[in-house]
C-alpha positions in Angstrom: 107.4 13.6 -37.3 103.9 13.3 -38.7 103.8 10.9 -41.6 100.0 10.9 -42.4 97.1 13.3 -42.0 93.6 12.0 -42.3 90.3 14.0 -42.6 86.8 12.7 -43.1 83.5 14.6 -43.1 84.9 18.1 -42.6 83.4 20.8 -44.8 84.5 20.1 -48.4 86.6 17.1 -47.4 84.6 13.9 -47.5 87.6 11.6 -47.3 91.3 12.6 -47.5 94.5 10.9 -46.4 97.7 12.8 -47.1 101.3 11.9 -46.8 103.4 14.4 -44.9 107.2 15.1 -45.1 109.6 17.3 -43.1 108.5 20.1 -45.5 105.1 19.8 -47.2 103.3 22.3 -49.3 99.6 22.1 -50.1 98.4 24.1 -53.0 95.5 24.4 -55.5 93.2 27.0 -56.9 91.0 29.2 -54.8 88.1 27.5 -53.0 89.3 23.9 -53.5 89.6 23.3 -49.8 93.2 24.3 -48.8 91.9 26.3 -45.8 89.9 23.3 -44.7 93.1 21.2 -44.4 94.6 24.0 -42.4 91.6 24.2 -40.1 91.6 20.5 -39.7 95.2 20.5 -38.4 94.3 23.3 -36.1 91.3 21.4 -34.7 93.5 18.5 -33.9 95.9 20.8 -32.1 93.0 22.3 -30.1 92.1 18.8 -28.8 95.4 19.0 -26.9 94.2 22.3 -25.3 90.6 21.0 -24.7 89.3 23.6 -27.1 88.1 21.7 -30.2 84.4 21.8 -29.1 84.5 25.6 -28.7 86.3 26.0 -31.9 83.7 24.1 -33.8 81.0 26.1 -32.1 82.6 29.3 -33.5 82.4 27.7 -36.9 78.6 27.4 -36.5 78.6 24.0 -34.9 79.0 20.5 -36.3 76.0 21.0 -38.6 77.9 23.8 -40.4 81.4 22.2 -40.3 80.4 18.6 -41.4 80.5 17.4 -45.0 77.2 18.3 -46.6 77.4 16.1 -49.7 76.2 12.6 -50.3 77.8 10.0 -48.0 79.4 8.1 -50.8 80.6 11.2 -52.7 79.0 13.3 -55.4 79.9 11.2 -58.4 82.4 8.6 -59.5 86.0 9.8 -59.5 87.2 11.1 -62.8 83.6 11.4 -64.2 83.2 15.0 -64.9 80.1 14.5 -67.2 77.8 12.6 -64.9 75.6 15.6 -64.0 75.1 17.5 -60.8 75.3 15.8 -57.4 72.1 14.1 -56.4 70.7 14.3 -52.8 70.4 11.1 -50.8 68.9 10.1 -47.5 71.7 9.8 -44.9 72.0 6.3 -43.7 74.9 6.8 -41.3 75.2 9.3 -38.4 77.0 12.6 -38.9 80.7 12.0 -38.3 83.6 14.4 -38.4 86.8 12.4 -38.1 90.4 13.7 -37.7 93.6 11.9 -37.2 97.3 11.6 -37.8 100.1 9.1 -37.6 103.6 10.0 -36.6 106.8 7.9 -36.5 105.9 7.0 -32.9 102.2 7.3 -32.2 98.9 7.7 -34.1 95.8 9.4 -32.9 92.2 9.6 -34.3 89.0 11.1 -33.1 85.4 10.8 -34.3 83.1 13.7 -33.5 79.3 13.5 -33.8 76.0 14.9 -32.6 74.7 14.0 -29.1 71.8 11.6 -28.6 68.8 13.7 -27.4 67.7 12.9 -23.9 63.9 12.8 -24.2 63.5 12.0 -20.5 64.9 15.3 -19.3 62.4 17.8 -18.0 64.8 20.7 -18.7 66.6 19.8 -21.9 70.2 20.9 -22.2 70.9 24.1 -24.0 74.1 22.5 -25.3 72.3 19.9 -27.4 74.0 21.1 -30.6 77.5 20.8 -29.3 79.5 18.1 -31.0 80.5 15.2 -28.8 83.4 12.7 -28.9 82.1 9.4 -30.0 85.4 7.6 -30.2 89.2 8.2 -29.8 92.2 6.0 -30.3 95.9 6.1 -29.7 98.2 3.5 -31.2 101.8 2.7 -31.9 103.1 2.8 -35.5 101.6 4.2 -38.7 98.2 2.3 -38.8 95.5 1.6 -36.2 95.3 -2.1 -35.6 93.9 -4.1 -32.6 97.4 -5.3 -31.8 98.9 -1.8 -31.9 96.1 0.0 -30.0 97.3 1.7 -26.8 94.1 3.4 -25.8 90.5 3.1 -27.1 87.7 5.3 -26.1 84.1 4.4 -27.2 81.4 6.6 -25.8 82.2 7.0 -22.1 84.2 3.8 -21.8 88.0 4.1 -21.9 90.2 1.1 -22.4 94.0 1.0 -21.9 96.3 -1.7 -23.0 97.5 -4.0 -20.2 99.9 -6.8 -20.4 98.3 -8.4 -23.5 95.1 -6.7 -24.4 92.9 -3.7 -23.9 91.4 -3.5 -20.4 88.7 -1.3 -18.9 90.4 1.6 -17.2 87.5 2.2 -14.9 87.4 5.8 -16.3 84.1 7.1 -17.6 84.4 10.3 -19.6 81.8 13.0 -20.3 81.0 13.1 -24.0 82.5 16.5 -24.3 85.9 15.7 -22.8 88.8 14.2 -24.7 91.1 11.5 -23.3 94.0 13.9 -24.2 92.9 16.3 -21.4 91.9 13.6 -18.9 94.3 10.7 -18.7 97.4 11.2 -16.6 100.9 10.2 -17.6 101.0 7.3 -15.1 98.0 5.6 -16.7 99.0 6.0 -20.3 102.3 7.9 -20.9 101.9 7.9 -24.7 98.6 9.8 -24.3 100.4 12.4 -22.2 103.2 12.7 -24.7 100.6 13.2 -27.5 99.0 16.0 -25.5 102.3 17.8 -25.0 103.1 17.4 -28.7 99.8 18.9 -29.8 100.2 21.8 -27.4 103.5 22.6 -29.1 102.1 22.9 -32.6 102.1 26.4 -34.0 99.9 28.1 -36.5 100.4 31.4 -38.3 97.6 32.7 -40.4 96.8 36.0 -38.6 100.0 37.9 -38.6 98.9 41.5 -38.7 100.7 44.1 -40.9 98.0 46.8 -41.1 98.6 50.3 -39.9 97.3 49.4 -36.4 99.2 46.1 -36.1 100.5 45.5 -32.6 103.9 44.6 -34.1 104.3 48.2 -35.2 104.1 49.6 -31.7 106.4 49.8 -28.7 105.7 47.1 -26.2 107.0 46.0 -22.8 109.5 43.3 -23.5 110.2 40.1 -21.8 112.0 37.0 -23.1 109.8 35.6 -25.9 111.1 32.4 -27.5 107.8 31.9 -29.4 106.2 34.7 -31.5 102.5 35.3 -30.7 100.1 34.1 -33.4 99.3 37.8 -34.3 102.9 38.9 -34.1 102.2 41.4 -31.2 105.4 40.7 -29.3 107.7 41.0 -32.4 110.4 43.3 -30.9 110.9 41.0 -27.8 110.9 37.9 -30.0 113.6 39.3 -32.3 115.7 40.3 -29.3 115.2 36.8 -27.8 116.6 35.2 -31.0 119.7 37.3 -30.6 120.2 36.4 -26.9 119.0 32.8 -26.7 120.3 31.3 -30.0 122.8 32.0 -32.7 121.4 35.0 -34.6 123.5 34.4 -37.7 120.7 32.7 -39.7 118.2 35.4 -38.7 120.5 38.2 -39.6 121.3 36.6 -42.9 117.6 36.1 -43.7 117.0 39.8 -43.2 120.1 40.8 -45.2 119.3 38.5 -48.1 115.7 39.8 -48.4 116.5 43.5 -48.0 119.8 44.2 -49.7 122.1 44.0 -46.7 119.7 45.5 -44.2 119.8 44.7 -40.5 117.3 44.8 -37.6 117.9 46.5 -34.3 115.8 46.3 -31.1 116.0 49.2 -28.7 114.8 49.3 -25.1 113.7 52.4 -23.2 112.3 51.9 -19.7 111.5 48.3 -20.5 109.6 49.1 -23.7 111.0 47.5 -26.8 110.9 48.9 -30.3 112.1 47.6 -33.7 114.3 49.5 -36.2 115.4 48.5 -39.7 118.8 49.8 -40.9 118.9 50.0 -44.7 122.1 50.8 -46.7 122.0 54.4 -48.0 119.5 55.7 -45.4 120.8 58.2 -42.8 118.5 56.8 -40.1 116.8 53.5 -39.4 113.1 53.0 -40.2 110.8 52.4 -37.3 108.3 49.5 -37.4 105.5 52.0 -37.9 107.2 53.1 -41.2 107.7 49.6 -42.7 105.7 48.4 -45.7 103.2 45.6 -45.1 105.4 43.2 -47.1 108.6 44.1 -45.2 106.9 43.7 -41.8 105.3 40.4 -42.8 108.6 39.0 -43.9 110.2 40.0 -40.6 107.3 38.4 -38.7 107.7 35.1 -40.7 111.5 35.1 -40.2 110.9 35.5 -36.4 108.4 32.8 -36.3 110.4 30.3 -38.3 113.7 30.9 -36.5 112.4 30.6 -33.0 115.0 29.5 -30.4 112.3 27.0 -29.3 111.5 25.0 -32.5 108.0 23.6 -32.7 107.3 19.9 -33.4 104.9 21.1 -36.2 104.7 24.6 -37.7 101.8 25.4 -40.1 101.8 28.5 -42.3 98.6 29.6 -44.1 99.3 31.6 -47.3 102.5 33.2 -46.0 103.0 34.9 -49.4 100.3 37.5 -48.7 101.6 41.1 -49.0 105.0 39.9 -50.2 106.6 41.0 -53.4 107.4 38.1 -55.7 111.1 38.9 -55.5 110.9 37.9 -51.8 109.5 34.5 -52.3 112.7 32.6 -53.1 114.2 34.1 -49.9 111.1 33.0 -48.0 111.3 29.5 -49.4 115.0 29.2 -48.4 114.1 30.5 -44.9 111.3 27.9 -44.6 113.6 25.1 -45.8 116.2 26.1 -43.2 113.6 26.1 -40.4 112.4 22.6 -41.5 115.7 21.2 -40.2 114.4 21.7 -36.7 110.6 21.7 -37.1 108.2 19.8 -39.4 106.5 22.4 -41.6 103.3 22.5 -43.6 102.7 25.4 -45.9 99.3 26.1 -47.4 99.8 28.4 -50.5 98.1 29.5 -53.7 101.3 31.1 -55.0 102.8 29.2 -57.9 106.1 31.1 -57.4 106.4 30.1 -53.7 105.3 26.5 -54.4 107.9 26.2 -57.1 110.6 27.7 -54.9 109.7 25.3 -52.0 109.8 22.3 -54.4 113.3 23.4 -55.4 114.1 23.3 -51.7 112.9 19.7 -51.5 109.3 20.1 -50.3 106.7 17.4 -50.9 103.9 19.1 -53.0 100.3 18.1 -52.8 97.8 19.8 -55.2 94.1 19.8 -54.2 91.2 19.8 -56.7 87.5 20.0 -56.2 85.1 17.7 -58.0 81.4 18.3 -57.5 82.0 20.1 -54.3 84.4 17.5 -52.9 88.1 18.2 -52.1 90.4 15.5 -53.5 94.1 15.1 -54.0 95.3 15.4 -57.6 96.6 12.1 -59.1 96.2 10.1 -56.0 95.3 6.6 -57.0 94.2 3.7 -54.8 97.8 2.5 -54.3 99.1 6.0 -53.7 96.9 6.6 -50.7 98.6 6.0 -47.3 97.2 3.2 -45.3 94.6 4.4 -42.7 91.9 3.0 -40.5 89.4 4.8 -38.2 88.3 3.7 -34.8 84.8 2.3 -34.5 82.2 4.0 -32.4 
């Protein structure tokens, strides 16, 4: 389980270290930086798929994604009357740092800009791609020399031997992460981290519009994990019924929709979804469901997967849902958190309150002079954290 999330130099987040629980909800007003925390978690996950550089490029490159304010912050904390932020000359290189600590391992990465090669006759067209300046993997909650398992600085990769870090002989290109390069025999903990990151799931693009793939018949195969856009919904629902105990799923649908039940039908291998509601003479097809009804079914299917994720992150799951459904959604999320660690990003006071009643750890974000901060986090409340040096 992740215990700590650390973000530095990413969009509105200059420096943030957050404690995580089995169920954590992150909330705050619009534009305070909630989505940036979500994106930061997704970027960490993409390092396990060797996709973080491409993801940053889609965000406009490191120049667009990096913290744009003064290096030391815009104004002293708590001083709301100190005037607008003043521009300063940057003394340190651009750095976007991401990391986490779990109950077994910790990982951190420092992304920066490449050093221009002035000797090249044909300069690289990838000169604006972010590069990996340093990476570290360690045992326990905090990076220390004595707990470091692997340290990458530039191209050099060191792996712990009998008593100290030793040169592995491996030299990495600046665009490749150790997570996608080092094999299990050299550093098993690095391999385990990669597998863990590849198992993280993110749901922020579940479509419920009239043309949503979840509304259509689709060829069905066993689907233990719902797609990020919900396209394979009928097959995923049927998989829950055949691969795991469907009682929790059926109860979640019945509680939300007054005793309704879902049925998956198959004709020539094409699956379709039907909702039976008390009082109606025929079931409703997926194409007839309201956006809110379909979204709740999608969330229930994602949360009650027969293959639980090590980490499941939901971004504003309350969208399109009637407020009366939020307590049922909170109970569903809490039930799923028994098998998966869950982080919910939400701006709904009703959902946040319902999740707190279910035992969630709540973090409220604020923004001061453009910087995202954690409400009421004092010096002694901040989890211990250290970044690897370049």
